[in-house]
C-alpha positions in Angstrom: 74.8 78.7 22.4 72.0 78.8 25.0 72.5 82.5 25.5 72.2 83.2 21.7 69.0 81.2 21.4 67.4 83.1 24.3 68.4 86.4 22.9 67.1 85.6 19.6 63.9 84.5 21.1 63.5 87.9 23.1 64.2 89.8 19.8 61.6 88.0 17.9 59.1 88.6 20.8 60.1 92.3 20.8 59.7 92.7 17.1 56.3 90.9 17.1 55.1 93.4 19.9 56.4 96.4 17.9 54.7 95.2 14.7 51.4 94.7 16.6 51.7 98.2 18.0 52.4 99.8 14.7 49.4 98.1 13.1 47.0 99.1 15.9 48.4 102.7 15.8 47.9 102.9 12.0 44.3 101.4 12.4 43.4 104.0 15.0 44.8 106.9 12.9 42.9 105.7 9.8 39.4 105.7 11.4 38.9 109.4 11.1 40.0 109.5 7.5 38.2 106.4 6.3 35.6 105.2 8.9 33.2 108.1 9.0 31.3 107.6 5.9 29.0 110.2 4.3 27.5 112.9 6.4 23.6 113.3 6.4 22.3 116.5 4.8 21.4 119.3 7.4 18.0 118.7 8.8 18.2 114.9 8.9 19.2 112.2 11.4 19.4 108.5 11.5 16.5 106.9 13.6 17.2 105.6 17.0 17.0 101.9 17.6 13.6 102.2 19.2 12.3 104.3 16.0 13.9 101.7 13.5 12.8 98.5 15.2 9.4 99.2 16.5 6.4 96.9 16.1 6.0 94.8 13.0 9.5 96.1 11.6 11.6 93.8 14.0 9.1 90.7 13.6 9.3 90.7 9.9 12.9 92.0 9.3 11.9 95.1 7.5 15.1 97.1 6.4 15.6 100.8 6.9 19.0 100.8 5.2 20.1 99.1 1.9 23.1 99.5 -0.4 23.7 98.8 -4.1 25.2 100.4 -7.2 22.3 102.6 -8.1 23.9 104.7 -10.6 25.8 102.1 -12.3 29.3 103.6 -11.7 30.8 100.5 -9.8 30.7 102.3 -6.3 28.5 101.3 -3.4 25.7 103.8 -2.9 23.2 103.8 -0.1 19.4 104.3 0.6 18.1 104.9 4.1 15.0 106.0 6.0 15.8 108.9 8.1 13.9 111.2 10.5 13.9 115.0 10.3 15.8 116.8 13.2 12.5 118.0 14.6 11.1 114.5 14.6 8.1 115.3 12.5 9.0 113.8 9.0 10.2 110.4 7.9 12.2 110.4 4.6 13.9 108.3 2.2 17.5 109.7 1.4 19.8 108.2 -1.3 23.5 108.8 -1.5 25.6 108.3 -4.6 29.2 109.1 -5.2 29.6 110.5 -8.7 33.3 111.4 -9.3 34.1 110.4 -5.7 32.0 113.2 -4.2 28.8 112.4 -2.2 25.5 113.5 -3.8 22.2 113.3 -1.8 18.6 112.8 -3.1 15.5 113.3 -1.0 13.2 110.8 -2.7 10.1 110.7 -0.3 8.9 112.4 2.8 5.9 111.5 5.0 4.7 112.1 8.5 6.6 110.6 11.3 4.7 109.1 14.5 7.7 107.9 16.5 8.3 104.6 14.6 9.5 104.1 11.0 6.6 103.0 8.8 8.0 102.3 5.5 10.7 99.5 4.5 13.4 99.2 1.9 14.6 96.5 -0.3 17.0 96.2 -3.2 16.3 94.6 -6.5 19.2 93.6 -8.6 19.2 93.8 -12.3 16.5 91.8 -13.9 12.8 91.9 -15.2 10.0 92.7 -12.6 6.3 93.0 -12.9 5.1 96.5 -12.1 1.7 98.4 -12.4 0.8 100.0 -15.8 1.1 103.8 -15.9 -0.9 104.9 -18.9 -4.5 104.6 -19.9 -3.5 102.4 -23.0 -1.3 100.1 -20.9 -3.9 99.7 -18.3 -6.6 98.8 -21.0 -4.5 95.7 -21.9 -3.4 94.7 -18.5 -2.9 96.2 -14.8 0.7 95.2 -14.9 3.7 95.3 -17.3 7.3 93.8 -17.3 10.2 96.2 -16.7 13.8 95.3 -17.1 16.4 96.9 -15.0 20.0 97.0 -15.8 21.4 98.2 -12.5 20.4 97.8 -8.7 17.0 99.6 -7.8 15.5 100.7 -4.5 12.2 99.4 -3.5 10.3 101.7 -1.0 7.3 99.9 0.5 4.6 100.0 3.0 4.1 96.4 4.4 1.0 94.6 2.9 0.6 97.5 0.4 1.9 98.5 -3.0 5.4 100.0 -3.3 7.5 102.4 -5.4 10.5 101.3 -7.2 13.3 104.0 -7.7 15.5 103.5 -10.8 18.4 105.7 -11.8 17.8 107.5 -15.1 21.3 108.1 -16.5 20.2 110.6 -19.2 18.3 112.8 -16.7 20.5 112.0 -13.8 17.6 111.6 -11.4 15.7 108.5 -10.0 12.5 107.5 -11.9 9.5 106.3 -9.9 7.7 103.2 -10.8 4.7 101.8 -9.0 4.8 98.1 -8.2 1.8 96.0 -7.2 1.8 94.3 -3.8 
């Protein structure tokens, strides 16, 4: 009887080890297929840690990468601050996944001096105060209320005005809306 119990225990240990080995092997094999994410468009790279976390950015938790459902298709999209390959331009790139394929948008470009200058934030659906954009609107008030039905991207310079990028489903592009600081 003791022999059977010892053999059963060794069998259970062996099966558990095989199961763990199979799980690890499947996880390693799946990384190239699922773990790489979207590939940046040619000419752009992600900022280094030093470029992304310099000066006031780290002190105040200013983000250089945000995610949300920008186009309302139920999939997670991304917005990120990037640097040109030659290190001269800072850009705001957005990736969406219409019909499961990545689509890139370059929404902003500006001079790059070695440290990211702008910040990113996400606004969820809701109503926000933004700057007026026509003479007749501004004659009544410098701001107006705008309601967003999906996530939006806020692109800002600390202690300054910001731009909100909201997906326009009819035109299939991002609209720009100025927001007061």
